[in-house]
N, CA, C and O of each residue as an XYZ file, in Angstrom:
264
protein
N      99.272     99.663     97.504
C     100.122     98.967     96.846
C      99.255     98.673     95.257
O      99.638     99.057     94.152
N      98.317     98.080     95.496
C      97.602     97.538     94.004
C      97.273     99.092     93.260
O      97.452     99.190     92.046
N      96.936     99.920     93.812
C      96.514    101.188     93.126
C      97.987    101.524     92.314
O      98.001    101.763     91.106
N      99.278    101.505     93.196
C      99.990    102.032     92.251
C     100.617    101.173     91.027
O     101.144    101.629     90.012
N     100.417     99.737     91.399
C     100.731     99.040     89.989
C     100.106     99.187     88.847
O     100.613     99.101     87.729
N      98.598     99.491     89.211
C      97.742     99.789     88.186
C      97.910    101.412     87.254
O      97.734    101.686     86.067
N      98.319    102.226     88.424
C      98.912    103.581     87.867
C     100.033    103.339     87.018
O     100.001    103.758     85.861
N     101.152    102.627     87.511
C     102.206    102.273     86.740
C     101.979    101.801     85.205
O     102.495    102.245     84.179
N     101.095    100.817     85.373
C     100.698    100.035     84.175
C      99.989    101.201     83.277
O     100.643    101.361     82.246
N      99.078    101.895     83.333
C      98.284    102.931     82.765
C      99.058    103.959     82.247
O      98.704    104.568     81.237
N     100.430    104.292     83.050
C     101.146    105.398     82.918
C     102.160    104.560     81.750
O     102.630    105.279     80.869
N     102.366    103.690     81.728
C     103.137    102.790     80.560
C     102.342    102.543     79.184
O     102.877    102.128     78.155
N     100.962    102.867     79.329
C     100.033    102.608     78.276
C      99.966    100.867     77.912
O     100.073    100.510     76.739
N      99.825    100.084     78.769
C      99.841     98.805     78.555
C      98.389     98.491     78.924
O      97.797     99.190     79.746
N      97.899     97.604     78.416
C      96.837     96.795     79.096
C      97.233     95.536     80.264
O      98.365     95.108     80.490
N      96.229     95.192     80.774
C      96.450     94.127     81.720
C      96.816     92.794     81.162
O      97.364     91.951     81.872
N      96.510     92.567     79.831
C      96.980     91.410     79.242
C      98.711     91.591     78.844
O      99.613     90.761     78.960
N      98.752     92.871     78.386
C     100.294     93.089     78.067
C     101.111     93.177     79.202
O     102.304     92.904     79.074
N     100.596     93.564     80.462
C     101.446     93.491     81.566
C     101.736     91.926     81.932
O     102.805     91.483     82.351
N     100.631     91.249     81.696
C     100.743     89.729     82.466
C     101.637     88.911     81.466
O     102.389     88.007     81.833
N     101.476     89.325     80.149
C     102.524     88.866     79.324
C     104.300     89.158     79.625
O     105.264     88.403     79.497
N     104.225     90.195     79.947
C     105.883     90.865     80.270
C     106.016     89.924     81.713
O     107.103     89.349     81.776
N     105.192     89.696     82.760
C     105.306     89.010     83.896
C     105.072     87.842     83.689
O     104.937     87.214     84.739
N     104.935     87.123     82.588
C     104.953     85.604     82.445
C     103.731     85.155     83.215
O     103.955     84.060     83.733
N     102.392     85.660     83.501
C     101.261     85.256     83.996
C     100.052     85.308     83.069
O     100.177     85.744     81.925
N      98.883     84.870     83.539
C      97.851     85.103     83.147
C      97.075     86.452     83.297
O      97.214     87.119     84.322
N      96.277     86.845     82.299
C      95.688     88.092     82.579
C      94.920     88.127     83.954
O      95.064     89.027     84.781
N      94.008     86.937     84.113
C      93.219     87.074     85.361
C      94.342     87.326     86.565
O      94.019     88.127     87.443
N      95.471     86.768     86.638
C      96.191     86.539     87.609
C      96.921     88.016     88.008
O      97.278     88.357     89.135
N      97.011     88.626     87.021
C      97.599     89.986     86.899
C      96.418     91.111     87.406
O      96.593     92.153     88.038
N      95.232     90.553     86.928
C      93.923     91.460     87.521
C      93.747     91.502     88.863
O      93.418     92.430     89.602
N      94.103     89.979     89.149
C      93.658     89.902     90.746
C      94.806     90.664     91.515
O      94.449     91.074     92.619
N      96.215     90.961     91.131
C      96.985     91.524     91.935
C      96.598     92.936     91.802
O      96.797     93.552     92.849
N      96.055     93.724     90.745
C      95.559     94.851     90.942
C      94.272     95.200     91.744
O      94.033     96.290     92.264
N      93.508     94.126     91.756
C      92.539     94.226     92.747
C      92.605     93.791     94.305
O      91.726     93.852     95.165
N      93.737     93.403     94.369
C      93.939     93.160     95.505
C      93.659     91.849     96.034
O      93.712     91.692     97.253
N      93.393     90.971     95.340
C      92.759     89.542     95.631
C      93.520     88.547     95.777
O      93.112     87.473     96.219
N      94.936     88.804     95.366
C      96.015     87.908     95.573
C      97.269     88.767     95.605
O      97.653     89.735     94.949
N      97.745     88.084     96.571
C      99.281     88.842     96.986
C     100.225     88.649     95.870
O     100.216     87.587     95.248
N     101.089     89.662     95.557
C     102.036     89.837     94.653
C     103.255     89.053     95.318
O     103.622     89.242     96.478
N     103.780     88.232     94.511
C     104.995     87.241     94.819
C     106.256     88.404     94.855
O     106.377     89.423     94.176
N     107.071     87.885     95.835
C     108.408     88.921     95.710
C     109.084     88.905     94.357
O     109.440     89.974     93.860
N     109.272     87.806     93.757
C     109.807     87.742     92.359
C     108.949     88.426     91.481
O     109.605     88.799     90.509
N     107.575     88.805     91.387
C     106.974     89.402     90.394
C     106.897     91.135     90.905
O     106.951     92.047     90.081
N     106.771     91.348     92.308
C     107.248     92.674     92.807
C     108.830     93.197     92.297
O     109.063     94.377     92.033
N     109.674     92.301     92.226
C     110.869     92.983     91.666
C     111.126     93.183     90.295
O     111.947     93.956     89.801
N     110.139     92.210     89.573
C     109.934     92.354     88.178
C     109.268     93.545     87.888
O     109.829     94.308     87.101
N     108.082     93.897     88.405
C     107.623     94.987     88.235
C     108.394     96.199     88.382
O     108.488     96.977     87.433
N     109.092     96.481     89.762
C     109.893     97.481     89.733
C     110.914     97.720     88.954
O     111.223     98.894     88.749
N     111.552     96.807     88.439
C     112.491     96.618     87.566
C     112.038     97.253     86.073
O     112.667     98.170     85.545
N     110.890     96.643     85.495
C     110.101     97.093     84.367
C     109.790     98.270     84.122
O     109.890     98.788     83.009
N     109.263     98.974     85.422
C     108.723    100.115     85.415
C     109.808    101.499     86.027
O     109.533    102.656     86.345
N     111.092    100.741     85.999
C     112.312    101.691     86.677
C     111.963    102.436     87.967
O     112.139    103.643     88.138
N     111.410    101.513     88.924
C     110.980    102.242     90.354
C     111.203    101.427     91.192
O     111.511    100.335     90.713
N     111.183    101.481     92.425
C     111.704    100.707     93.425
C     110.444     99.747     94.170
O     109.246    100.029     94.190
N     110.867     98.978     94.550
C     109.927     97.887     95.491
C     109.134     98.702     96.501
O     107.913     98.581     96.596
N     109.985     99.697     97.402
C     109.465    100.623     98.290
C     108.284    101.656     97.371
O     107.119    101.719     97.766
N     108.601    102.186     96.520
C     107.495    103.007     96.012
C     106.122    102.231     95.808
O     105.067    102.702     96.232
N     106.198    100.896     95.068
C     105.045    100.049     94.708
C     104.351     99.589     96.052
O     103.142     99.369     96.134
N     105.367     99.450     97.233
C     104.648     98.885     98.522
C     103.932     99.918     99.374
O     103.244     99.688    100.368
N     104.243    101.254     98.749
C     103.813    102.325     99.469
C     104.522    103.069    100.720
O     104.026    103.906    101.475
N     105.892    102.494    100.720
C     106.914    102.767    101.729
C     107.415    104.093    101.352
O     107.997    104.692    102.256
N     107.310    104.740    100.119
C     108.103    105.789     99.958
C     106.962    106.449     98.711
O     106.197    105.723     98.076
N     107.047    107.910     98.546
C     106.460    108.281     97.390
C     107.367    108.658     96.344
O     106.942    108.962     95.229
N     108.575    108.658     96.625
C     109.685    108.598     95.618
C     109.632    107.780     94.522
O     109.631    106.593     94.845
N     109.582    108.009     93.179
C     109.572    106.905     92.272
C     110.863    106.664     92.129
O     111.244    105.752     91.396
């Protein structure tokens, strides 16, 4: 899951700071999500899926379909 959110961010040509601003959190918090050092709250997971126009299942690794 953590690798996927990084790949999605990089595919969108966004920095961690930009993604953090979109999610209304700090860059450090977002970095911790990507590194797997902090669990991603459900609301953030939903926001990530909506922003990247994908599914939570894809982000969670339950499917490979974007």
